[in-house]
C-alpha positions in Angstrom: -24.5 9.7 3.9 -22.0 9.8 0.6 -23.7 9.7 -2.7 -23.1 6.6 -4.8 -21.6 8.6 -7.8 -18.6 9.2 -4.9 -15.0 6.8 -5.8 -13.9 5.1 -3.3 -10.5 3.2 -2.9 -9.7 0.2 0.1 -5.8 0.8 1.6 -4.9 -1.2 3.7 -2.6 -0.3 6.6 -4.5 2.9 6.6 -3.5 3.8 10.4 0.2 5.5 10.2 2.9 6.0 8.3 2.5 5.5 4.0 -0.9 4.4 4.7 -1.9 7.7 6.1 -0.6 9.8 4.1 -1.9 7.8 0.7 -5.2 7.6 2.4 -4.8 11.5 2.7 -4.1 12.6 -0.4 -6.6 10.0 -1.9 -9.2 11.8 -0.2 -7.9 14.9 -1.8 -9.0 13.9 -5.4 -12.5 14.1 -3.8 -12.6 9.9 -3.4 -13.5 8.3 0.0 -12.2 5.9 1.5 -11.9 2.5 3.8 -8.7 1.9 6.1 -7.9 -1.2 7.6 -5.4 -1.4 10.5 -3.8 -4.5 11.9 -3.5 -3.3 15.9 -3.9 0.3 16.1 -7.2 1.2 15.7 -6.6 4.4 17.4 -4.3 5.8 14.6 -7.0 4.5 12.3 -10.0 6.4 13.5 -7.4 9.2 13.6 -6.6 9.1 10.1 -10.3 8.3 9.2 -11.2 11.8 10.3 -8.8 13.3 8.9 -10.3 12.5 6.1 -13.8 13.5 7.1 -12.3 16.6 8.1 -11.3 16.4 4.2 -14.8 16.3 3.1 -14.9 12.6 2.1 -16.0 9.3 3.6 -14.1 7.4 5.7 -14.9 4.0 6.9 -12.5 1.8 9.1 -12.1 -2.3 9.1 -9.2 -4.5 11.7 -7.8 -6.7 8.9 -4.6 -8.7 9.4 -3.3 -9.3 6.0 -1.4 -12.4 6.8 -4.8 -14.6 7.6 -6.0 -15.3 4.2 -9.1 -17.3 5.7 -10.1 -14.0 7.1 -10.3 -12.1 4.3 -14.0 -13.5 2.7 -15.7 -12.4 6.3 -13.5 -9.0 6.1 -14.9 -8.5 2.6 -18.5 -9.0 3.0 -18.3 -6.4 6.3 -16.9 -4.2 3.7 -19.2 -4.6 1.4 -22.4 -4.7 3.7 -21.6 -1.2 5.3 -20.9 0.2 2.0 -24.2 -0.8 0.1 -25.6 0.5 3.4 -23.7 3.8 3.3 -22.6 4.2 0.5 -25.1 2.8 -2.0 -23.0 -0.1 -4.0 -21.0 -2.5 -2.8 -18.3 -2.0 -5.2 -15.0 -0.2 -5.0 -12.8 1.7 -7.7 -9.1 1.0 -6.2 -7.6 -1.0 -4.4 -3.8 -0.5 -2.5 -1.9 -3.0 -1.3 -0.1 -0.9 1.1 0.2 -3.4 4.7 3.4 -4.9 5.2 6.1 -5.5 7.5 10.0 -5.1 7.7 12.7 -7.2 9.2 16.0 -6.6 9.2 18.6 -9.6 9.3 21.8 -10.6 7.8 21.0 -13.5 5.3 22.6 -15.8 7.7 20.8 -14.9 11.3 16.8 -14.8 9.2 15.0 -17.3 9.9 12.6 -19.6 8.7 9.8 -17.9 11.3 11.1 -14.2 9.4 10.9 -15.5 6.2 7.5 -16.5 6.2 6.2 -13.7 8.1 7.6 -11.7 5.3 6.3 -13.7 3.0 2.8 -14.2 4.5 2.2 -10.5 4.7 4.1 -9.1 2.0 3.4 -10.9 -1.1 0.9 -14.3 -0.1 -1.5 -11.8 1.6 -1.2 -9.5 -1.5 -1.8 -11.8 -3.5 -4.7 -13.2 -2.0 -6.5 -9.9 -1.1 -6.1 -8.8 -4.4 -7.6 -12.3 -6.0 -10.9 -12.0 -3.3 -11.3 -8.5 -3.9 -11.8 -8.7 -7.8 -15.3 -9.5 -7.3 -16.1 -6.0 -6.2 -13.7 -3.9 -7.6 -15.1 -1.9 -10.7 -14.4 -2.4 -13.9 -11.8 0.3 -15.4 -10.6 0.4 -11.1 -7.1 0.5 -10.0 -4.9 -1.8 -8.5 -1.5 -0.4 -6.8 0.8 -2.2 -4.9 3.6 -0.6 -2.3 6.9 -2.1 -3.2 10.1 -0.8 -2.5 13.2 0.6 -4.1 14.9 -2.4 -2.7 13.7 -4.6 -5.3 16.3 -3.0 -7.6 19.5 -2.3 -5.1 20.5 -4.3 -2.3 21.3 -3.2 1.1 22.5 -5.8 3.9 20.1 -7.3 6.1 17.2 -7.3 3.3 17.7 -10.3 1.9 14.4 -11.7 2.3 12.1 -8.6 2.0 14.1 -7.5 -0.8 13.3 -10.5 -3.2 9.4 -10.8 -1.9 9.3 -6.7 -3.1 10.7 -7.8 -6.1 7.7 -10.7 -6.6 5.4 -7.7 -6.0 6.8 -6.1 -9.4 6.3 -8.8 -11.0 2.4 -9.9 -9.6 1.4 -6.5 -10.6 2.6 -6.9 -14.4 0.8 -10.0 -14.6 -2.2 -8.6 -13.4 -2.6 -5.7 -15.8 -2.1 -8.2 -18.3 -4.4 -11.2 -17.4 -6.9 -7.9 -15.8 -6.5 -6.0 -19.0 -10.3 -7.1 -20.7 -11.8 -5.6 -17.6 -9.8 -2.3 -18.0 -8.4 -2.6 -14.7 -5.1 -0.7 -14.4 -2.2 -2.5 -11.9 0.8 -0.1 -11.1 3.2 -0.6 -8.2 5.0 2.9 -6.2 8.4 1.3 -5.0 9.6 3.7 -1.7 13.1 3.9 -1.0 13.9 4.6 2.6 11.4 6.5 4.5 11.8 8.1 8.0 8.6 6.2 9.7 8.2 3.5 12.6 8.4 0.6 10.0 10.4 -2.0 10.6 11.2 -0.4 14.0 11.8 3.0 12.6 15.1 1.8 11.4 15.2 5.0 8.6 13.7 7.5 10.9 16.0 6.3 14.1 19.1 5.0 13.1 21.7 7.6 12.2 24.2 6.2 10.7 22.0 4.4 8.1 20.4 8.0 7.7 23.7 9.2 6.8 24.4 6.1 4.5 21.1 6.8 2.5 21.7 10.3 2.1 24.7 9.8 1.2 23.7 7.5 -1.3 20.6 9.8 -2.5 20.5 12.2 -5.4 18.5 14.4 -3.6 20.8 14.1 -0.1 18.2 13.3 2.4 16.2 10.2 3.7 12.2 10.2 2.2 9.5 11.0 4.3 5.7 9.8 4.2 4.8 13.0 2.4 7.0 11.9 -0.3 5.2 8.7 -1.5 1.4 9.4 -0.4 1.0 12.2 -3.9 2.4 9.1 -6.1 -0.2 7.0 -5.1 -3.0 9.2 -5.3 -1.8 10.4 -8.7 -2.7 6.5 -10.1 -6.2 7.0 -9.0 -6.7 9.6 -11.1 -8.1 9.8 -14.7 -4.6 11.3 -15.6 -3.1 8.6 -14.8 -5.5 6.5 -16.9 -2.6 5.5 -19.7 -0.1 4.2 -16.7 -0.1 0.0 -16.6 2.2 -2.8 -15.7 4.2 0.1 -14.4 6.5 0.2 -11.4 7.2 3.8 -10.2 10.2 4.2 -8.0 10.1 7.2 -5.3 13.5 7.2 -3.5 14.8 10.5 -4.7 17.1 9.0 -6.7 18.8 6.5 -4.2 21.5 4.5 -5.9 21.5 5.7 -8.8 
């Protein structure tokens, strides 16, 4: 059983890709983890075992971040488990990582596409954060995952990019409004990362990979291992004076 003194982070979408790497790097800081999955329970359990192998506790829960009405029940289950096994029903860090990507030209993007992106990438983040606040310790941290596409534009992301820009703006509001509780809110904005996100576009599309590499100062597409440590740093005492900021981790893309 973990001790009550251990800090704990909730990472949404921790079964694979960026979320998995974030969770593992946070665990390396001596922090216990709650990770969520939508469908990939096996991947989530594998991540949890890797966290335990690092000497930290890990708890796995299913969560559909599109379903706002499910958040109260989800948080009740999380807090009951934490109270029983962790000694407290509070968390210290919320990492809003879960998201989806739909790559389509503006003229072909449907209302259904738009709503799926909105519900997952902005509405879900907004209301999960709101409902988690009573269970977030004072002086805690909120880390929202945005995208380089909120700053620069590439064809096919006319809905996705603006919603990530909304995450950037939302995070500044959080930093301002939650300041009385000394809760910090920041953004990590990855560039093109080689995962299965969005159908594996950045991993498998050779032409796009060449375009990304040619327009990135460091000359390559990013990997999950380029991002997780940045998120983990924001969970440390050394990052205590960073608040309301957008940290872009793109290798210098579209400078």
